[in-house]
C-alpha positions as YAML, in Angstrom:
chain: A
units: angstrom
residues:
- id: 1
  name: MET
  ca: [0.16, -0.07, 0.04]
- id: 2
  name: THR
  ca: [1.06, 3.20, -0.76]
- id: 3
  name: ILE
  ca: [2.08, 5.49, 2.21]
- id: 4
  name: GLU
  ca: [0.04, 8.53, 2.06]
- id: 5
  name: GLU
  ca: [2.09, 11.93, 1.42]
- id: 6
  name: ARG
  ca: [1.30, 14.91, 4.56]
- id: 7
  name: THR
  ca: [2.42, 17.72, 3.13]
- id: 8
  name: GLY
  ca: [-1.48, 19.08, 2.80]
- id: 9
  name: ARG
  ca: [-2.77, 21.72, 4.61]
- id: 10
  name: LEU
  ca: [-6.26, 22.44, 5.61]
- id: 11
  name: THR
  ca: [-6.98, 25.94, 8.23]
- id: 12
  name: ILE
  ca: [-10.52, 25.54, 9.37]
- id: 13
  name: LEU
  ca: [-12.00, 28.22, 12.22]
- id: 14
  name: ILE
  ca: [-13.86, 26.55, 14.89]
- id: 15
  name: ASP
  ca: [-15.87, 27.47, 17.49]
- id: 16
  name: PRO
  ca: [-13.20, 27.30, 20.96]
- id: 17
  name: ARG
  ca: [-15.19, 25.29, 22.79]
- id: 18
  name: LYS
  ca: [-15.93, 22.81, 20.03]
- id: 19
  name: LYS
  ca: [-12.50, 22.50, 19.87]
- id: 20
  name: ALA
  ca: [-11.87, 22.17, 23.39]
- id: 21
  name: VAL
  ca: [-14.44, 18.88, 23.80]
- id: 22
  name: PHE
  ca: [-13.01, 17.51, 20.29]
- id: 23
  name: ASP
  ca: [-9.61, 17.88, 21.61]
- id: 24
  name: TYR
  ca: [-10.18, 16.29, 24.80]
- id: 25
  name: LEU
  ca: [-12.19, 13.21, 23.23]
- id: 26
  name: CYS
  ca: [-9.22, 12.50, 20.80]
- id: 27
  name: ALA
  ca: [-7.03, 12.29, 24.04]
- id: 28
  name: ILE
  ca: [-9.07, 10.19, 25.92]
- id: 29
  name: GLU
  ca: [-8.69, 7.93, 23.05]
- id: 30
  name: ASP
  ca: [-5.00, 8.60, 23.13]
- id: 31
  name: GLN
  ca: [-5.31, 9.87, 19.41]
- id: 32
  name: LYS
  ca: [-4.27, 13.27, 18.24]
- id: 33
  name: PRO
  ca: [-6.63, 15.68, 16.91]
- id: 34
  name: SER
  ca: [-4.99, 15.30, 13.26]
- id: 35
  name: GLN
  ca: [-5.13, 11.89, 13.06]
- id: 36
  name: VAL
  ca: [-8.85, 11.79, 13.91]
- id: 37
  name: VAL
  ca: [-9.49, 14.20, 11.42]
- id: 38
  name: ARG
  ca: [-7.64, 12.23, 8.58]
- id: 39
  name: ARG
  ca: [-9.71, 9.33, 9.50]
- id: 40
  name: LEU
  ca: [-12.88, 11.26, 9.16]
- id: 41
  name: MET
  ca: [-11.59, 13.00, 6.07]
- id: 42
  name: ARG
  ca: [-11.16, 9.43, 4.50]
- id: 43
  name: GLU
  ca: [-14.45, 8.02, 6.37]
- id: 44
  name: TYR
  ca: [-16.19, 10.47, 4.35]
- id: 45
  name: ILE
  ca: [-14.51, 10.24, 1.11]
- id: 46
  name: GLU
  ca: [-15.24, 6.87, 0.37]
- id: 47
  name: ASP
  ca: [-18.35, 7.51, 1.86]
- id: 48
  name: LYS
  ca: [-18.92, 9.01, -0.82]
- id: 49
  name: LEU
  ca: [-17.03, 7.16, -3.60]
- id: 50
  name: GLY
  ca: [-18.80, 3.75, -2.22]
- id: 51
  name: HIS
  ca: [-15.29, 1.97, -2.78]
- id: 52
  name: PRO
  ca: [-11.97, 1.98, -0.04]
- id: 53
  name: TRP
  ca: [-9.48, 5.20, -0.88]
- id: 54
  name: LYS
  ca: [-6.34, 4.23, -2.39]
- id: 55
  name: PRO
  ca: [-3.49, 7.04, -1.57]
- id: 56
  name: GLY
  ca: [-1.64, 6.39, -4.83]
- id: 57
  name: ASP
  ca: [-4.74, 6.93, -6.78]
- id: 58
  name: SER
  ca: [-5.36, 10.73, -8.49]
- id: 59
  name: ILE
  ca: [-8.82, 12.17, -8.51]
- id: 60
  name: GLU
  ca: [-9.64, 11.02, -11.80]
- id: 61
  name: ASP
  ca: [-8.52, 7.75, -10.67]
- id: 62
  name: ALA
  ca: [-10.34, 7.66, -7.44]
- id: 63
  name: LEU
  ca: [-14.01, 8.94, -9.12]
- id: 64
  name: ARG
  ca: [-13.33, 6.19, -12.10]
- id: 65
  name: GLY
  ca: [-16.57, 4.20, -12.19]
- id: 66
  name: THR
  ca: [-18.67, 6.14, -9.72]
- id: 67
  name: SER
  ca: [-21.23, 9.06, -10.26]
- id: 68
  name: LEU
  ca: [-19.18, 11.06, -9.93]
- id: 69
  name: GLU
  ca: [-16.61, 10.45, -12.78]
- id: 70
  name: GLU
  ca: [-18.68, 12.79, -15.12]
- id: 71
  name: PRO
  ca: [-19.14, 16.32, -12.99]
- id: 72
  name: LEU
  ca: [-15.37, 16.58, -12.85]
- id: 73
  name: LYS
  ca: [-15.22, 15.48, -16.61]
- id: 74
  name: THR
  ca: [-17.16, 18.78, -17.24]
- id: 75
  name: ALA
  ca: [-15.13, 20.83, -14.63]
- id: 76
  name: VAL
  ca: [-12.03, 20.02, -16.10]
- id: 77
  name: LEU
  ca: [-13.12, 20.57, -19.28]
- id: 78
  name: GLN
  ca: [-14.77, 24.22, -17.92]
- id: 79
  name: ARG
  ca: [-11.56, 25.01, -17.43]
...
């Protein structure tokens, strides 16, 4: 299995109280918040794709054969 690159950055603004609860819950599970966010993102992607996420796949490979493939082609053609 390909190891994921972890060079992309995602910055979000959230309510400080929600962050405090999230950090606390992560600590109870002995996980870093970034680990949990990556897991949640992977689960979201797999739910939308309908198949397991493969880190080495391009966006085109990941979407191939799904209902999301055609909107991607349309978006690329409009650029």
